[in-house]
C-alpha positions as CSV (number, residue, x, y, z in Angstrom):
1,M,53.3,45.7,171.6
2,S,52.9,46.6,174.4
3,V,51.9,50.1,177.2
4,S,54.4,51.3,180.1
5,N,52.0,52.8,182.9
6,S,52.4,52.4,186.6
7,F,48.7,52.0,186.5
8,S,48.2,52.2,190.6
9,N,45.2,51.2,192.1
10,S,44.4,54.5,193.1
11,K,46.0,57.0,190.9
12,S,42.6,59.0,191.2
13,S,40.5,59.3,194.2
14,H,37.4,57.5,193.7
15,K,34.6,59.6,195.3
16,A,31.1,58.3,194.1
17,N,30.0,54.8,193.4
18,C,28.2,55.6,190.2
19,V,26.6,58.4,192.3
20,K,23.9,58.7,189.6
21,V,22.6,56.2,187.2
22,A,20.6,56.3,184.7
23,H,18.8,52.7,183.5
24,R,17.7,52.8,179.9
25,G,16.3,49.5,180.1
26,P,18.2,46.0,178.5
27,A,20.3,46.9,175.9
28,A,21.0,45.3,172.6
29,G,24.0,43.4,173.9
30,P,27.5,45.0,174.5
31,Q,27.6,45.7,170.6
32,G,27.2,49.5,171.3
33,R,30.2,49.9,169.0
34,R,30.7,53.1,167.1
35,G,28.5,54.7,169.4
36,V,24.9,53.3,168.3
37,E,22.8,52.4,171.8
38,H,20.0,50.8,171.8
39,T,16.9,50.4,174.1
40,L,15.0,47.4,174.0
41,N,12.5,48.1,176.9
42,A,11.8,51.8,177.5
43,S,9.1,51.0,180.1
44,T,11.9,49.9,182.3
45,D,13.6,52.9,182.8
46,A,14.4,54.0,186.1
47,I,17.0,56.3,187.6
48,Y,18.8,55.4,190.8
49,A,20.6,58.5,192.4
50,G,22.8,58.3,195.4
51,K,22.2,61.2,197.9
52,G,25.7,62.4,198.6
53,L,29.6,61.3,197.5
54,G,30.7,57.9,198.4
55,E,27.3,56.5,198.1
56,V,26.1,53.3,196.5
57,F,23.4,53.8,193.8
58,S,20.2,52.4,195.7
59,P,18.8,49.3,194.4
60,P,14.8,49.1,193.4
61,T,12.3,48.3,196.1
62,S,10.7,45.1,196.4
63,A,7.5,46.7,194.4
64,Q,9.9,47.9,191.6
65,R,11.8,44.7,191.5
66,R,8.6,42.8,191.2
67,A,7.1,44.8,188.3
68,S,10.1,45.8,186.2
69,S,11.2,43.3,183.6
70,F,14.7,44.8,184.7
71,Y,15.4,41.8,186.8
72,G,13.9,39.3,184.5
73,A,11.5,36.7,185.3
74,E,13.4,34.1,187.2
75,R,15.1,36.6,189.5
76,T,13.4,36.9,192.8
77,E,13.8,38.6,196.4
78,E,14.5,35.1,197.8
79,S,17.5,34.7,195.3
80,Q,18.9,38.0,196.5
81,T,21.1,38.3,199.5
82,E,20.0,41.9,200.7
83,Q,21.9,43.8,204.0
84,T,22.4,47.3,204.9
85,Q,26.0,48.8,204.8
86,G,26.1,52.3,206.1
87,G,22.7,52.9,205.9
88,I,22.7,52.0,202.3
89,L,20.4,49.0,200.9
90,C,22.9,46.9,199.0
91,N,22.5,43.9,197.1
92,T,25.7,41.7,197.6
93,P,25.6,38.1,196.3
94,P,28.3,36.0,197.5
95,C,31.6,36.9,196.2
96,H,33.0,35.2,193.3
97,D,36.3,33.5,193.3
98,F,37.9,35.7,190.6
99,S,41.6,34.0,191.0
100,A,39.7,31.1,189.3
101,M,39.3,33.4,186.0
102,K,42.4,33.1,183.7
103,R,43.6,35.6,181.0
104,I,43.6,34.0,177.5
105,Y,43.6,37.1,175.3
106,S,44.2,41.1,175.0
107,N,44.3,43.3,171.9
108,F,43.3,46.4,170.4
109,D,39.4,45.6,169.3
110,G,38.2,48.7,167.5
111,L,39.7,51.8,165.6
112,D,38.5,54.6,164.0
113,I,40.1,57.1,161.7
114,S,39.3,60.1,159.4
115,F,41.7,61.4,156.8
116,Q,41.9,64.9,155.5
117,G,41.8,64.3,151.5
118,Y,39.9,62.3,149.0
119,F,39.9,59.7,146.7
120,P,40.3,60.5,143.0
121,A,37.6,60.8,140.5
122,D,38.2,57.8,138.8
123,E,37.9,55.7,142.1
124,I,35.0,57.8,143.1
125,E,33.3,57.0,140.0
126,K,33.5,53.3,140.4
127,L,31.9,53.3,143.8
128,K,29.3,55.1,142.2
129,W,28.6,52.6,139.6
130,A,29.0,50.2,142.5
131,K,26.4,52.0,144.5
132,E,23.9,52.1,142.1
133,D,23.9,48.4,141.2
134,A,23.8,47.8,145.0
135,Q,20.5,50.0,145.3
136,K,18.9,48.2,142.1
137,Q,19.9,44.5,143.4
138,N,19.0,45.8,147.1
139,G,22.3,44.7,148.2
140,D,26.2,44.9,148.4
141,A,27.6,45.4,144.9
142,V,31.6,44.6,144.0
143,A,33.8,47.2,142.8
144,Y,37.5,46.8,142.1
145,L,39.6,49.9,143.2
146,G,43.2,51.2,143.1
147,A,46.2,49.9,141.2
148,S,45.9,46.7,142.5
149,Q,42.1,46.4,141.7
150,K,41.2,45.0,145.2
151,P,37.7,43.6,145.4
152,V,35.5,45.7,148.0
153,L,31.9,45.2,148.5
154,V,30.0,48.7,148.1
155,R,26.9,49.6,150.0
156,K,23.4,50.6,148.4
157,T,23.4,53.6,151.1
158,G,25.8,56.0,152.2
159,V,26.5,57.3,156.2
160,S,26.1,60.9,156.3
161,P,28.5,63.2,155.4
162,Y,29.7,60.5,153.2
163,A,28.2,59.3,150.1
164,Y,29.9,56.1,149.7
165,V,30.0,53.0,152.0
166,F,32.3,50.3,151.2
167,D,34.3,47.0,153.0
168,T,37.4,45.5,151.9
169,G,36.6,42.2,154.0
170,P,36.3,40.5,157.3
171,D,40.0,40.9,157.9
172,G,39.9,44.7,156.3
173,A,37.8,47.6,157.4
174,T,34.8,49.6,156.1
175,W,35.4,52.9,154.6
176,M,33.8,55.9,154.0
177,A,34.3,58.0,151.1
178,K,32.7,61.5,150.4
179,R,32.4,63.0,146.9
180,T,34.7,66.0,147.3
181,E,37.9,67.5,145.6
182,D,39.0,69.5,148.5
183,P,41.9,68.4,150.0
184,T,41.2,70.3,153.4
185,E,38.0,68.5,154.2
186,W,38.0,65.2,156.0
187,G,37.1,63.0,153.2
188,I,38.0,59.6,154.3
189,R,37.1,57.3,157.1
190,V,38.0,54.1,158.1
191,S,36.4,51.6,160.8
192,V,38.9,48.9,161.3
193,H,37.2,45.3,161.9
194,S,38.0,43.5,165.4
195,L,39.5,40.6,163.1
196,A,41.8,42.7,161.8
197,L,43.5,43.9,164.7
198,A,43.5,40.2,166.0
199,L,45.2,39.1,163.1
200,Y,47.6,41.9,162.4
201,G,47.7,44.3,165.4
202,Y,47.7,47.6,165.7
203,E,51.4,48.2,163.6
204,G,50.1,45.9,161.2
205,V,46.8,47.7,160.8
206,K,48.2,50.8,160.3
207,T,50.6,49.9,157.5
208,R,47.5,48.1,155.7
209,I,45.8,51.4,155.8
210,K,48.5,53.5,154.6
211,A,49.3,50.8,151.8
212,F,45.4,51.1,150.8
213,L,45.2,54.9,150.9
214,I,48.5,54.8,148.4
215,D,47.1,52.1,146.2
216,L,44.1,54.2,145.8
217,G,46.1,57.6,145.0
218,A,44.2,59.5,147.4
219,F,44.9,63.1,147.3
220,G,45.6,65.7,149.8
221,G,47.7,66.0,153.2
222,L,46.1,63.0,154.6
223,L,46.5,64.0,158.2
224,E,44.8,61.3,160.2
225,R,42.5,61.8,163.0
226,I,41.7,59.2,165.2
227,S,38.4,59.0,166.9
228,R,37.9,55.8,168.4
229,V,39.8,52.9,169.8
230,D,38.8,50.0,171.8
231,F,40.9,47.3,173.6
232,C,39.7,44.1,174.9
233,V,40.8,41.5,177.8
234,D,39.5,38.2,177.7
235,F,39.0,35.6,180.6
236,I,38.1,32.0,180.9
237,T,36.1,30.8,183.5
238,D,34.0,28.1,184.4
239,H,31.0,30.5,185.6
240,F,30.9,34.1,186.4
241,T,27.6,36.5,187.0
242,P,28.7,40.1,187.3
243,N,26.9,42.3,189.6
244,P,26.4,45.9,188.5
245,K,26.3,47.5,191.8
246,N,30.1,46.5,192.0
247,F,31.1,48.8,189.9
248,I,32.7,52.0,191.3
249,C,32.8,55.2,188.8
250,H,34.8,58.3,189.4
251,S,33.0,61.5,189.9
252,R,34.4,64.9,188.9
253,S,36.2,67.6,190.9
254,T,35.9,71.3,191.2
255,K,38.7,73.1,191.9
256,R,37.6,73.8,195.3
257,G,38.0,70.1,195.7
258,I,34.3,69.3,196.2
259,G,32.8,66.5,194.7
260,Q,30.7,67.0,191.9
261,I,28.0,64.3,190.9
262,E,28.4,62.8,187.6
263,T,25.7,61.1,185.7
264,V,26.6,57.6,184.4
265,D,24.9,55.6,182.0
266,L,24.4,52.2,182.9
267,Q,23.0,49.5,180.5
268,T,22.5,45.8,181.3
269,V,21.1,42.5,179.6
270,E,20.2,39.6,181.6
271,R,19.5,36.2,180.3
272,G,17.9,33.4,182.7
273,G,18.1,35.7,185.6
274,E,21.6,36.2,185.0
275,Y,23.5,39.6,184.0
276,E,25.3,38.7,180.5
277,S,26.7,42.0,179.9
278,V,26.9,45.4,182.1
279,M,27.9,48.9,180.1
280,I,28.9,51.9,181.6
281,G,29.3,55.4,180.2
282,K,28.5,56.3,176.7
283,M,30.3,57.3,173.5
284,P,31.5,59.4,172.1
285,G,33.1,59.9,175.3
286,K,34.2,56.5,177.3
287,Q,32.9,53.2,178.1
288,V,33.4,50.1,180.0
289,V,31.7,47.0,179.1
290,L,32.0,43.6,180.9
291,Y,30.0,41.2,179.0
292,N,29.8,37.0,178.2
293,K,31.8,37.1,174.7
294,S,31.7,33.0,174.4
295,R,27.5,33.6,174.2
296,E,28.1,36.5,171.8
297,V,30.5,34.3,169.5
298,Q,28.1,31.9,169.7
299,V,24.9,33.9,169.0
300,K,26.7,36.1,166.0
301,N,28.5,32.9,164.6
302,K,32.0,34.3,164.9
303,P,33.6,30.8,165.2
304,Y,37.4,32.2,164.5
305,W,37.7,33.5,168.1
306,W,38.0,30.0,169.4
307,K,41.3,29.7,167.2
308,F,42.1,32.9,168.9
309,W,41.6,31.8,172.2
310,G,43.1,28.2,171.9
311,L,39.9,26.5,172.8
312,D,38.1,23.8,171.3
313,Q,34.0,24.7,170.7
314,K,32.8,21.0,170.8
315,T,34.6,20.2,174.2
316,F,34.5,23.7,176.1
317,T,32.0,23.8,179.0
318,G,33.1,27.2,180.7
319,Q,32.5,30.5,179.8
320,V,35.1,33.5,178.2
321,W,33.9,36.7,179.8
322,R,35.3,40.0,178.2
323,V,36.0,43.7,179.6
324,E,36.1,46.4,176.9
325,I,37.7,49.6,177.4
326,R,36.4,52.3,174.9
327,A,37.8,55.9,174.2
328,G,35.7,57.7,172.1
329,K,36.2,61.1,169.9
330,H,35.7,63.4,173.0
331,E,38.1,61.4,175.7
332,I,40.7,61.2,172.9
333,D,40.7,65.0,172.2
334,K,41.2,65.5,176.1
335,W,44.9,64.4,175.4
336,P,44.8,65.1,172.6
337,A,45.5,61.9,170.8
338,K,44.3,62.1,167.2
339,R,47.5,61.8,165.7
340,F,49.5,58.5,165.2
341,D,52.5,59.8,167.4
342,D,50.5,61.3,170.1
343,F,48.2,58.2,170.1
344,E,50.9,56.0,170.5
345,S,52.7,57.7,172.8
346,K,49.4,58.6,175.2
347,I,47.1,55.5,174.9
348,G,48.3,53.6,177.5
349,D,48.0,56.6,179.9
350,I,44.4,57.1,178.4
351,F,43.3,53.7,179.3
352,G,44.9,53.5,182.7
353,K,42.9,56.8,183.5
354,L,39.9,55.0,182.2
355,L,40.7,52.2,184.2
356,D,41.3,54.1,187.4
357,S,37.6,56.1,187.0
358,T,36.0,52.8,186.7
359,R,36.6,49.8,189.0
360,Y,35.0,46.5,189.9
361,V,35.5,46.2,193.5
362,V,34.5,43.3,196.0
363,P,32.1,44.3,198.5
364,T,33.2,44.4,201.9
365,S,31.3,45.6,205.4
366,D,33.1,49.2,205.2
367,S,30.8,51.7,204.9
368,N,33.3,53.8,202.7
369,V,32.8,52.3,199.4
370,T,35.9,54.1,198.2
371,R,38.1,51.3,200.4
372,W,36.4,48.5,198.8
373,P,39.3,46.3,197.2
374,E,39.8,46.0,193.4
375,S,38.6,42.8,192.4
376,N,41.1,40.5,191.0
377,L,39.3,40.8,187.9
378,W,40.4,44.7,187.4
379,K,44.1,43.8,188.6
380,Q,44.4,41.4,185.7
381,V,42.7,43.9,183.2
382,R,45.3,46.4,184.4
383,I,48.3,44.0,184.0
384,A,47.0,43.2,180.5
385,V,46.6,46.6,179.4
386,K,50.0,47.6,180.8
387,E,51.8,44.5,179.2
388,G,49.8,45.0,175.8
389,L,50.6,48.5,175.6
390,D,53.8,49.5,177.1
391,S,55.3,50.9,174.1
392,Y,52.4,53.4,173.8
393,S,52.5,55.5,177.0
394,S,54.2,58.6,177.9
395,G,52.6,59.7,181.4
396,V,51.8,63.0,179.8
397,E,48.9,64.7,181.1
398,P,46.1,66.3,179.2
399,E,46.7,69.8,181.2
400,V,50.6,70.0,179.5
401,I,49.6,69.2,176.1
402,K,49.2,72.9,174.6
403,Q,52.4,73.0,172.9
404,V,51.3,69.3,171.1
405,L,48.4,71.1,170.0
406,R,50.1,74.0,168.7
407,Y,52.6,71.3,166.6
408,E,49.8,69.5,165.2
409,V,48.2,73.0,163.7
410,Q,51.6,73.6,162.1
411,E,51.6,70.3,160.6
412,R,48.5,70.2,159.4
413,Y,49.0,74.0,157.5
414,A,52.5,72.4,156.3
415,S,50.8,69.1,155.0
416,Q,48.5,70.9,153.0
417,I,51.5,73.0,151.3
418,I,53.3,70.4,150.4
419,S,50.5,68.2,149.1
420,L,50.0,71.6,146.5
421,I,53.7,72.6,145.7
422,P,54.2,69.3,143.2
423,G,51.0,70.5,141.2
424,L,52.2,74.1,141.1
425,A,55.8,73.1,139.8
426,V,54.2,70.8,137.3
427,A,52.3,73.8,136.3
428,L,55.3,76.2,136.0
429,G,56.8,73.6,134.0
430,M,59.6,72.6,136.4
431,E,61.1,69.4,137.4
432,A,61.1,68.0,140.9
433,N,64.8,68.9,141.5
434,E,64.1,72.5,141.1
435,R,62.9,73.1,144.3
436,G,64.5,76.2,145.0
437,A,62.9,77.5,142.2
438,V,59.8,76.6,143.3
439,M,60.4,78.2,146.6
440,L,61.3,81.2,145.2
441,F,58.2,81.3,142.8
442,I,56.1,81.0,146.1
443,H,58.2,83.8,147.8
444,D,57.8,86.5,145.3
445,Y,54.2,85.6,144.6
446,F,53.2,85.7,148.4
447,N,55.1,89.2,148.6
448,A,53.5,90.5,145.1
449,F,49.9,89.6,147.2
450,A,50.8,91.3,149.9
451,E,51.7,94.6,148.2
452,D,48.9,94.4,145.5
453,Q,46.0,93.3,147.7
454,P,47.2,94.4,151.3
455,N,43.4,94.6,152.5
456,V,43.1,91.0,151.4
457,L,45.8,89.6,152.9
458,E,44.9,91.4,156.3
459,E,41.2,90.0,156.3
460,K,42.6,86.4,155.7
461,F,45.0,86.8,158.9
462,R,41.8,88.1,160.8
463,R,40.0,85.1,159.9
464,A,42.8,83.0,160.7
465,V,43.0,84.4,164.1
466,E,39.4,83.7,164.5
467,R,39.6,79.9,163.5
468,L,42.8,79.6,165.7
469,V,41.0,81.9,169.0
470,F,42.2,79.4,171.5
471,F,45.9,80.0,170.8
472,E,45.1,83.7,171.3
473,D,48.0,83.6,174.3
474,D,50.3,82.2,171.8
475,K,50.9,84.7,169.2
476,Q,53.7,82.9,167.5
477,I,50.8,80.1,166.1
478,V,49.0,82.9,164.2
479,V,51.8,84.5,162.7
480,N,53.7,81.8,161.6
481,P,51.6,78.6,161.7
482,I,54.3,76.8,159.5
């Protein structure tokens, strides 16, 4: 699997270096997966705001540094190298030799998808019984689902608005289901485990998801809606300590070309006076995370990662650092890339833009931070994304995808109709090969309804226009949504 996008280092102009940064205290590690952010020490909250475009966010004063646990007990003024660049106080430790960092792994690391449809009543009943058992025993309960009687672990509680949550195993996914029989409702959701993506890749995971839906006999059009995707790149190094101030974050621009300051969420985790993770951004928007993956593997007991890295855990004395880029629902909707086809043609562009908007640079004496060179680390991340997603890039910009949106709406309605026609045919006593007769019945039935209840039909069209108001300048989408 590989994304073809000529990711230039300056595809977008970088007009601010995290101009306004809100620090919310040491976060609970880089595991902000699924959009859950944790703050361990709210008392250390501070806001470092730049005074204009192109400024680096200001580090705390000496008094602030001594008073705040943000820098940790072992971090002292004497251990810092402070200098003034362009009239702004900067903290610039000796530059790390990024050439010593070797890329050892890259792949998709997270994937969340919702489906329009629902699981049949008999499968929901199994989940209900298992959930009751889980509540009684205060722990996950086993259920056997589908024609294959696949074992799953059902949790004792749901996650709103899903009544049931169950897991298909470490190399599978967490599934969520609503108790509904409405084919237009988004009644199914899946959050793929990183191990599944590491083992089977994106294509393999997609195939497994579709097979599982078929096995359980899911009803409805089963239109998909991708709401989150993560991609990771792992590097091996002897020792590395990131500097949060070396991240340059893109600012939004107005139509007049005047920079508009964008608030950036910055979260860090320290251990022994050194940063172990830096997280920039906020889900369900977009995030970039740089963290000590080997440390996380040890703490969370994930020994299988050593196999993927090809390293001997017993003899390895270095570190593995991960750069993880995450696109949430809001970011995906901008393009849009909610459908599999759209996602596969645009994901390279999405991640490429994300790497443009947030960069890790090497500070110089130049007072204009936009001219600071991009670090070799970030260049390698770009290469990894390009090589890993080459077939999933189209070069299409979000501003020119209105037609794609239109086709998406058409397909959603058509999919719902197709899912209902077989049931109608059976109810009419027709066979599968009598498609013409079924369509003739629908044609006659619709015309009769229009003649008998014209006001009702007109009201239905009016409501459809309201639902699709963003297509108001394209009447075809309303008149002929199929």
